[in-house]
MIKOLSE-202098 format. One record per residue: x, y, z of N, C-alpha, C in turn; residue in one letter. Coordinates in steps of 0.001 Angstrom, whole numbers, padded with zeros to 6 digits, always signed. Each point is the difference from the previous one (the first is absolute). Layout:
<nodes>
XYZXYZXYZA
...
</nodes>
This chain:
<nodes>
+086856+213930+045984-000971+000111+001093-001027-001123-000082M
-000503-000236-001228-001008-001033-000205+000544-001371+000353L
+001253-000265-000423+000614-001304+000292+000148-000191+001498I
+000402+001084+000694+000185-000083+001451-001318-000330+000696E
-001068+000668-000465-001320-000246+000597-000445-001435-000278I
+000257-000461-001237-000396-001360-000368+000725-001030+000853F
+001312+000226+000227+000767-000924+000839-000534+000001+001421L
-000386+001186+000489-000560+000082+001347-001312-000767+000078R
-000774+000042-001105-001276-000717+000006+000219-001506+000010S
+001029-000454-000731+000313-001430+000012+000438-000442+001387L
+000787+000868+000655+000453-000314+001360-001191-000105+000944Q
-000986+000882-000199-001207-000040+000825-000743-001313-000195L
-000082-000445-001289-000676-001270-000280+000649-001149+000739N
+001332-000008-000018+000730-001073+000676-000260+000037+001496M
-000045+001214+000570-000252+000132+001434-001404-000461+000335M
-000965+000322-000891-001375-000417+000244-000130-001514-000078Q
+000722-000602-000933-000038-001461-000113+000556-000653+001245E
+001021+000633+000592+000581-000547+001227-000945+000119+001178N
-001006+000915-000114-000962+000168+001083-001113-001033-000057L
-000038-000780-001089-001048-000996-000143-000031-000911+001210T
-001181-000183+000565-000143-000825+001197+000343-001446-000329I
+000891-000555+000789+000411-001386-000192-000685-000853+001045I
-000792-000948-000433-000666-000902+000934+000291-001426-000398T
-000230-000898+000921+000251-001404-000261-000929-000498-001090T
+000549-000697-000972-000818-000551-001062-000920-001075+000557Q
-001211-000134-000560-000903-001031+000484+000692-001352-000002P
-000083-000695+001095+000665-001284+000111-000868-001096-000601Q
+000606-000809-000833-000734-001103-000592-000223-001081+001037K
-001227-000451+000045-000307-001052+000951+000483-001335-000541L
+000475-000881+000845+000422-001316-000444-001186-000787-000518P
+000244-000833-000986-001086-000787-000572-000556-000995+001010R
+000866-000530+000822-000444-000920+001032-000305+000784+001261K
-001041-000425+000670-000383+000680+001233+001072-000203+001055K
+000473+001106+000570+001033-000064+001026-000657+000170+001362V
+000315-000868+000930-000569+000093+001336+000502+001266+000679S
-000879+000685+000703+000360+001259+000648+000850-000248+001232R
+001026+000779+000166+000845-000092+001189-000527+001011+001021K
-001232-000264+000430-000636+000951+000909+000782+000190+001286D
+000606-001083+000471+000724+000101+001266+001163+000977-000113D
+000745-000067-001102+001134+000908-000192-000469+001445-000165L
-001114+000181-000702-000533+001344-000182-000435+000602+001331L
-000645-000816+000820-000435+000485+001310+001201+000331+000882W
+000995-000859-000013+001187+000258+000826+000650+001320-000391K
+000080+000235-001301+000623+001227-000477-000810+001239+000342G
-001303-000058-000256-000819+001193+000212-000155+000309+001481I
+000008-001027+000847-000102+000249+001440+001211+000777+000513L
+001160-000316-000534+001192+000750+000397-000057+001425-000552E
-000549+000134-001210-000068+001319-000631-000971+000941+000718D
-001110-000551+000499-001049+000869+000565-000280-000322+001467V
+000999-000524+000713-000264-000422+001377-000436+001168+000887F
+000650+001139-000133-000408+001159+000800-001440+000379-000314E
-000365-000057-001287-001371+000301-000403-000970-001023+000587D
+000442-001260+000060-000833-001045+000599-000305+000327+001458F
+001027+000388+000750-000195+000341+001412-000979+001163+000153L
+000166+001011-000834-000879+001170+000081-001410-000332-000472C
-000116-000965-000904-001306-000431-000491-000758-000735+001096F
+000689-000885+000695-000617-000774+001072-000207+000842+001262M
+000908+000944+000202-000061+000844+001199+000162+001460-000421H
-001104+000713-000237+000096+001408-000405+000818+000847+000970P
+000100-000453+001246+000769+000738+001003+001426-000519+000096E
+000498-000636-001059+001329-000632+000015+001107+000970+000405A
-000124+001248-000412+001030+000996+000344+000127+000216+001497N
-001058-000307+000722+000021+000161+001450+000462-001271+000714Q
+000121-001091-000763+000411-001284+000579+001436-000344-000373I
+000317+000154-001293+001300-000426-000514+000906+001191-000310F
+001287-000221+000172+000998+000980-000419+000379-000346-001438D
-000784+000507-000946+000160-000369-001403+001321+000485-000584L
+000598+001030+000598+001267+000524-000506+001143-001000+000179K
-000139-000899+000954+001046-000998+000238-000040-001133-001020K
-001068-000051-000773-000097-001033-001017-000371-001357+000567G
+000217-001038-000827-000373-001354+000377+001112-000961-000391F
-000035-001165+000592+000954-001051-000356-000775-001291-000224E
+000172-000590-001187-000697-001241-000323+000854-001177+000456F
-000568-000803+000887+000754-001059+000680-000196-001352-000683L
+000410-000091-001257-000149-001257-000741+000808-001128+000638D
+001176+000338+000505+000857-001013+000628-000667-000575+001242K
-000512+000881+000850-000660-000442+001225-001244-000826-000311E
-000718+000387-001067-001199-000735-000385+000363-001399-000474L
+001109-000096-000741+000457-001305-000473+000442-000915+001125G
+000421+000592+001103+000448-000809+001135-001163-000665+000727Q
-001141+000664+000033-001141-000581+000716-000808-000948-000879V
+000058+000204-001323-000633-000918-000944+001007-000312-001105F
+000926-000924+000227+001020-000340-000998-000625-000462-001308P
+000751+000180-001094-000454-000426-001316-000352-001477+000017L
-001174-000334-000498-000436-001396-000022-000968-000319+001114G
+000012+000823+001044-000914-000227+001112-001259+000843-000138E
+000035+000963-000924-001133+000893-000183-001266-000805-000253D
-001044+000328+000728-001242-000762-000089-000749+000211-001302L
+000147+001188-000609-000813+000314-001158+000800+000390-001239F
+001315-000069+000074+000863+000274-001147-000330+001361-000604S
-000099+000073-001364-000177+001285-000673-001436+000506+000039S
-000876-000711+000712-001380+000451+000077-000157+001187+000948K
+001056+000297+000717-000050+001122+000933+001264+000835-000132V
-000090+001210+000493+001164+000881+000098+000090+000464+001445V
+001160-000140+000572+000213+000460+001367+001157+000992+000019D
-000182+001099+000683+001061+000984+000180+000093+000338+001480K
+001219+000007+000512+000250+000401+001382+000781+001311-000053L
-000508+001023+000687+000561+001340-000133+000285+000609+001371V
+001182+000580+000128+000358+000706+001227-000377+001469-000157K
-000743+000513+000967-000408+001403-000023+000387+000650+001326V
-000098+001316+000035+000334+000738+001220-001179+000888+000391Y
-000306+000010+001282-001100+000821+000485+000503+001390+000374T
-000932+000904+000210+000335+001379+000352+000828+000066+001279I
-000280-000899+000942+000737+000030+001271+001316-000762-000053D
+000429-000375-001227+001323-000598-000169+000065-001507+000097G
-001124-000662+000189+000012-001456+000116+000089-000665-001372K
+000628-001164-000011+000092-000798-001224-001099-001055+000041E
-000829-000045-001047-001089-000975-000063+000085-000774-001310E
-000596-001192-000008-000017-000821-001202-001435-000173-000480W
-000172+000051-001314-001319-000167-000608+000056-001147-001001I
-000951-000910+000100-000095-001115-000938-001147+000264-000969L
+000286-000063-001297-001031+000107-001027-000172-001361-000650L
-001221-000482-000032-000291-001292-000615-001061+000233-001070H
+000301-000396-001234-000960+000174-001088-000263-001341-000674I
-001264-000376-000082-000374-001197-000751-000083+000400-001466E
+001072-000207-000718+000137+000510-001361-001027-000589-000950V
-000200-001303+000046-000887-000645-000955-001460+000056+000434Q
-000253+000606+001131-001376+000223+000423-000774-001252+000328G
+000676-001059+000376-000686-001247+000336+000078-000254+001500K
-001075-000526+000517-000062-000259+001435+000997-001079+000397Y
+000755+000278+001026+000959-000965+000521-000495-000502+001353Q
-000148-001286+000116-000595-000613+001185+000733+000372+001282K
+001314-000018-000031+000793+000247+001202+000508+001439+000092N
-000702+000907-000664+000462+001381-000069+000211+000635+001378F
-001011-000058+000854+000110+000635+001323+001130-000617+000816S
+000175-001303-000158+001092-000672+000711+001344+000516-000494E
+000084+000242-001298+001249+000536-000557+000330+001349+000625R
-001017+000858+000112+000220+001320+000584+000507-000117+001438M
-000593-000912+000739+000437-000196+001388+001412-000582+000051Y
+000285-000929-000923+001326-000624-000031+001082+001044-000245T
-000257+000923-000920+000942+001094-000226+000243+000775+001286Y
-001074+000305+000683+000096+000807+001210+000886-000659+001054N
-000275-001268+000288+000769-000612+001091+001424-000332-000418Y
+000234-000288-001287+001371-000292-000432+000867+001261+000025R
-000568+001110-000432+000757+001256+000041+000291+000389+001444I
-000971-000187+000863+000214+000308+001413+001041-000934+000608W
-000080-001280-000339+000914-000987+000565+001442+000267-000429D
+000194+000410-001262+001359+000178-000516+000543+001405+000231K
-000860+001006-000114+000473+001388+000049-000553+000803+001175H
-000925-000598+000746-000629+000690+001122-000592+001344-000436R
-000656-000038-001173-000628+001198-000530-001496-000246-000212K
-000845+000782+000657-001432-000106-000296-000256+000593-001384P
-000983-000507-000706-000292+000520-001338-001455+000443-000093I
-000221+000973-000857-001354+000377-000393-000227-000610-001374T
-001049-000782-000148-000199-000757-001241-001220+000490-000777A
+000157+000014-001328-001091+000355-000904-000168-001129-001011Y
-001224-000427-000216-000292-000989-001034-000841+000685-001073A
+000480-000024-001234-000716+000618-001112-000537-001102-000900I
-001317-000025-000190-000638-001048-000793-000358+000534-001382F
+000410-000705-001050-000265+000448-001367-001079-000823-000690T
-000690-000865+000732-001048-000819-000617-001216+000863-000336D
-000846-000442-000962-001133+000815-000456-001227-000046+000900P
+000014-000831+001015-001187-000185+000831-000036+001000+001153F
-001204+000446+000330-000146+001007+001048-000268-000599+001379K
+000025-001308+000094-000210-000633+001298+001163+000341+000927I
-000302+000070+001267+001026+000342+000977+001030-001117+000110E
+001219+000386+000246+001070-000964+000241+000457+000126+001445R
+000497-001078+000523+000391-000033+001406+001142+000968+000295S
-000094+000662+001124+001071+000887+000457+000577-000494+001327N
-000144-001314+000255+000483-000519+001273+000360-001485-000092R
+000862-000390+000914+000323-001418+000189-000202-000295+001481Y
-000753-001041+000275-000236-000327+001402-000090-001509+000213E
+000353-000397+001201-000137-001393+000409-000078-000033+001526R
-000611-001028+000497-000140-000104+001457-000085-001465+000413S
+000366-000246+001259-000065-001355+000542+000049+000071+001523F
-001024-000539+000618-000061-000123+001454+000303+001315+000722L
-000690+001037-000435+000128+001274+000693+001134+000883-000460G
+000846-000505-000896+001079+000820-000567-000423+000446-001396T
+000065+001290-000257-000489+000537-001273+001035+000931-000619R
+000208-000175-001301+000916+000855-000756-000801+000756-001048L
+000182+001312-000075-000677+000819-001001+001005+000964-000623L
+000135-000077-001332+000897+000909-000727-000822+000705-001072Y
-000038+001333+000032-000757+000789-000961+000945+000870-000830E
-000394+000251-001246+000834+000788-000909-000893+000856-000890F
+000596+000968-000684-000739+000898-000895-000277-000676-001337N
-001172+000251-000562-000330-000533-001323-000500+001130-000904T
+000220-000180-001299-000463+000973-000992-000460-000778-001220Y
-001283+000147-000344-000574-000765-001106-000189+000909-001206K
+000748-000257-001047-000012+000852-001182-001371+000043-000661I
-000712-001126-000033-001294-000066-000685-001069+000879+000645S
+000186+000379+001249-001010+000783+000712+000238+001507-000101K
+001048+000397-000716+000336+001420-000088-000795+000680-001113Q
-000363+001247+000218-000806+000767-000943+000875+000660-001074D
-000323-000263-001256+000804+000523-001111+000070+001525-000004D
-001132+000656+000215-000035+001460-000052+000880+000624+001079E
-000055-000562+001196+000829+000526+001082+001483-000212-000292L
+000314-001148-000600+001393-000284-000345+000503+000974-001060L
-000843+000302-000985+000385+000929-001065+000206+001419+000537L
-000786+000375+000990+000107+001345+000569+001194+000144+000941K
+000474-001114+000512+001100+000044+000968+001276+000549-000630S
+000750+000758+000766+001293+000517-000455+001154-000871+000468N
-000319-001180+000500+001027-000935+000453+000304-001002-001116N
+001251-000148-000415+000358-000924-001078-000470-001436+000230P
-000059-000428+001262-000405-001383+000263-001445-000248-000418F
-000825+001040-000036-001387-000151-000432-000065-000494-001446A
+000903+000488-000849+000031-000451-001394+000497-001436-000100L
+000887-000398+000900+000455-001391+000023-001174-000918+000313I
-000850+000421+000920-001191-000785+000344-000932-000100-001207V
-000179+001102-000723-000846-000013-001199+000536-000953-001058L
+001301-000005-000175+000619-000901-000979-000214-001448+000413I
+000136-000274+001287-000222-001359+000500-001451-000422-000200A
-000926+000934+000158-001412-000315-000213-000274-000354-001457K
+000747+000618-000908-000199-000261-001425+000217-001469-000332A
+000893-000647+000731+000334-001403-000281-001213-000900+000113A
-000772+000152+001071-001142-000901+000133-001243+000504-000727F
-000003+001275-000399-001124+000507-000783-000041-000625-001390K
+001170-000326-000532+000051-000569-001354+000268-001502+000001V
+000236-000578+001154+000446-001399+000066-001054-001002-000465S
-001265+000343+000115-001061-000959-000339-000536+000161-001417R
+000589+000894-000781-000442+000199-001382+000841-000887-000912I
-000631-000970-000626+000733-000969-000824+000338+000541-001385S
-000876+000850-000551+000253+000568-001323+001140+001016+000092N
+001062-000220-000763+001196+000835+000107-000268+001463-000333K
-000778+000240-001061-000255+001386-000407-000861+000723+001028R
-001014-000696+000514-000851+000614+001020+000805+000293+001264E
+000859-000947+000359+000849+000180+001182+000915+001202-000187R
+000678+000051-001151+000953+001079-000245-000687+001354-000141D
-001224-000013-000529-000752+001248-000146-000308+000588+001381C
-000435-000856+000923-000268+000456+001365+001292+000428+000688L
+001059-000781-000193+001279+000323+000622+000534+001337-000507L
-000182+000267-001290+000451+001271-000567-000740+001172+000649L
-001298-000170+000203-000792+001046+000653+000504+000269+001412T
+000283-001077+000732+000487+000130+001374+001369+000674+000024I
+000897-000452-000889+001348+000574-000024-000022+001468-000418K
-000906+000346-000911-000127+001400-000409-000383+000875+001198R
-000961-000497+000771-000461+000753+001171+001139+000226+000988T
+000766-001060+000251+001115+000102+000944+001099+000897-000565I
+000262-000123-001298+001023+000823-000646-000355+001483+000090L
-001264+000321-000252-000441+001395+000080+000125+000531+001425E
-000347-000853+000973+000126+000411+001405+001463+000238+000356A
+000866-000892-000459+001433+000136+000269+000549+001267-000635L
-000484+000302-001191+000447+001179-000740-000322+001298+000750H
-001092-000017+000759-000449+001202+000711+000651+000163+001371K
+000627-001073+000495+000580+000065+001345+001353+000713-000021K
+000329+000604+001113+001285+000702+000119+001034-000902+000666S
+000192-001180-000580+001007-000913+000521+001341+000323-000658F
+001089-000415+000627+001316+000212-000582+000239-000903-001197G
+001042+000312-000759+000325-000759-001205+000193-001477+000282T
+000812-000328+000994+000281-001404+000305-001259-000739+000418D
-000826+000643+000808-001222-000651+000489-000953-000302-001159K
-000089+000927-000932-000871-000201-001158+000492-001171-000843I
+001308-000083-000209+000564-001108-000779-000273-001332+000682K
+000127-000030+001323-000222-001235+000749-001450-000465-000116Q
-000920+000935+000126-001418-000349-000114-000337-000398-001431I
+000602+000684-000976-000236-000346-001401+000450-001420-000299M
+001138-000400+000525+000477-001370-000213-000966-001011+000602N
-000513+000303+001184-000961-000901+000639-001281-000066-000824F
-000435+001143-000528-001196+000053-000838+000194-000796-001280L
+001176+000083-000588+000274-000711-001248+000008-001516+000184R
+000666-000461+001041+000340-001421+000077-000811-000828+000992Y
-000699+000638+000943-000740-000806+000977-001172-000717-000662Y
-000694+000704-000895-001057-000633-000794+000317+000274-001458V
+000398-001036-000722+000428+000161-001392-001164-000204-000960R
+000066+000663-001136-000973-000226-001063+000253-001362-000638F
-001073-000637-000433+000129-001290-000674+000416+000181-001455E
-000407+001122-000601+000280+000227-001416+000967+001164-000187T
+000823-000108-001016+000973+001055-000299-000699+001274-000448E
-001148-000147-000644-000751+001155-000490-000343+000970+001133E
-000561-000523+001079-000402+000864+001110+001213+000518+000771F
+001039-000806+000049+001226+000458+000651+000571+001213-000736N
-000012-000066-001339+000512+001108-000800-000863+001253+000151N
-001311-000194+000065-000906+001139+000187+000325+000719+001304I
+000174-000786+001053+000294+000597+001307+001340+000732-000016F
+001025-000624-000583+001321+000624-000038-000023+001289-000817E
-000783+000012-001073-000109+001212-000815-000675+001123+000781Q
-000962-000361+000831-000673+001014+000809+000930+000533+001088E
+000864-000870+000504+001007+000447+000965+000908+001028-000667V
+000414-000301-001235+000867+000920-000726-000716+001309-000311Q
-001301-000094-000300-000764+001190-000363-000078+001001+001143A
+000106-000499+001214-000015+000899+001154+001300+000784+000114L
+000983-000361-000840+001287+000677+000060+000786-000457+001199G
+000878+000833+000451+000859-000359+001120-000559+000425+001347R
-001166+000592+000040-000490+000561+001253-000221-001046+001070T
-000282-001267-000395-000208-001000+001032+001308-000614+000478E
+001131+000381-000629+001279-000545+000445+001006+001102+000319T
-000506+001201+000281+000916+001068+000371-000567+000785+001178M
+000866+000573+000758-000430+000803+001135-000428+001380-000453G
-000583+000778+000908-000501+001328-000333+001118+000917-000474I
+001145-000031+000690+001109+000884-000378+000494-000322-001405E
+000119-001300-000298+000471-000402-001323-001010+000404-001068E
-001287-000135+000329-001047+000367-000947+000040+001491-000310L
+000150+000834+001019+000060+001443-000202+001222+000393-000823L
+001129-000663+000277+001214+000275-000762-000193-000373-001457L
-000661-001129-000230-000252-000461-001363-000878+001008-000749D
-001024+000486+000682-000888+000977-000627+000732+001303-000297R
+000849+000420+000917+000761+001234-000194+000938-000132-001194A
+000616-001177-000132+000911-000250-001116-000741+000077-001329T
-001184-000627-000042-000786+000016-001229-000468+001413-000330K
-000338+000770+001041-000418+001381-000218+001139+000813-000603Q
+001218-000261+000466+001161+000696-000530+000218-000310-001469G
-000171-001271-000378+000167-000386-001398-001120+000578-000868H
-001191+000118+000579-001115+000579-000756+000282+001467-000321Y
+000484+000706+000993+000332+001414-000209+001104+000151-001044E
+000950-000940+000006+001079+000031-000991-000555-000250-001396K
-000970-000916-000073-000613-000309-001292-000738+001215-000550A
-000664+000737+000868-000701+001220-000410+000989+001011-000575I
+001127+000149+000685+001035+000949-000440+000517-000365-001389E
+000280-001293-000217+000515-000447-001298-001052+000177-001083I
-001264-000318+000333-001079+000127-000984-000161+001446-000460A
+000128+000928+000921-000101+001424-000355+001097+000389-000983I
+001221-000470+000258+001122+000319-000884-000204-000613-001383Q
-000446-001262-000043-000227-000668-001288-001112+000678-000782L
-001005+000469+000713-001118+000682-000657+000466+001311-000622K
+000892+000696+000694+000554+001251-000522+000828-000242-001246K
+000628-001200-000066+000815-000334-001168-000856-000394-001192E
-001321-000102+000205-000902-000295-001094-000212-001470-000287G
+000395-000864+000920-000198-001432-000207-001463-000378+000197L
-000405-001090-000635-001403-000408+000044-000408-000450+001402S
-001295+000164+000273-000524-000396+001311+000146-001508+000212I
-000216-000777-001074+000142-001457+000113+001421-000383+000401D
+000980+000677-000624+001401-000288+000326+000294+000364+001456F
-000505+001156+000444+000240+000438+001381-000639-000972+000991I
-001211-000438-000326-000701-000941+000885+000767-001312+000115A
+000553-000450-001126+000729-001265-000005+001284+000088+000808K
+000693+001129-000100+001299+000121+000666-000108+000376+001475T
-001066+000708+000376-000124+000440+001401-000982-000833+000812T
-000807-000835-000697-001024-000821+000659-001152+000836+000564K
-000077+001264-000404-001134+000834+000391-001160-000265-000950L
-001222+000316+000441-001151-000183-000878-000083+001161-000985T
-000710-000237-001090-000154+001036-001021-000711+001221+000575I
-001012-000238+000842-000722+001118+000620+000920+000829+000888D
+000884-000676+000743+000940+000716+000866+000929+000878-000828E
+000441-000537-001135+000939+000738-000855-000684+001196-000657I
-001259-000175-000425-000733+001092-000646-000183+001192+000935K
-000098-000280+001300-000217+001075+000977+001277+000767+000334K
+001135-000543-000411+001276+000648+000318+000216+001228-000874L
+000579+001027+000585+000294+001233-000749+001480+000330+000088K
</nodes>
């Protein structure tokens, strides 16, 4: 009987070890500073959270768009109007052209333009207009355009392109969104995933002017902690959380490996809750509860056999106080 109970306790230990949360090990930072691929990160996250972007910009999006039909990213069509090599600003900007559907069944196109490096471009408004007329000329599709500015300055940026001559006047207006003018507290309170993307983008210019690496990383760690805690509290799906976490990790990198490791350890300390959905979390808790009850059962049997409390605690992973209370 004793041997059988002991074998069951060993089996429990193995099962408990298998329950150990597995998280990504802290990634070592390269010794040489690697330039950030902000454009690729933006392109990826925009596709991941595009529906959230629409709802963020238009709280009444459900009344405008048929979100159930999904979206189509028109990279091919975008390449046709601005072929490779003709791009005016190269990797300093990110452009996405997206096909959406309205509630009344119409097909519409939306252009997203993001100044990734946050630097003023002299011909920016002209670029926006050029996109508009080229898409219309080739595809006969009107577009709704959004320009997102990531620069740290709060000065207004142009939302129009105009020219006139001898009584003929052209005026093209588009939507603009300036990240630097957004309120941190409101973004943290928002239940829209895109709000956290804006916060992460703001972090880039908050630390950009600090030359001391430790001071910079110390501030960045504080900012990332705040965003991580906010993300942890949100009821986003597993995939969405992973996507935002990747953007948080790589959009603004730590200069030192020390601070990178601290942040990764804190991510691990939160357990899997920031990378699992509610259903998975509840199932995980139920599973652990089942193993706990099994451990109690085994501990009671071992105690009846007269084995020491220390031995029972070691084999069942229960605390000494828990074992003493068992009858």
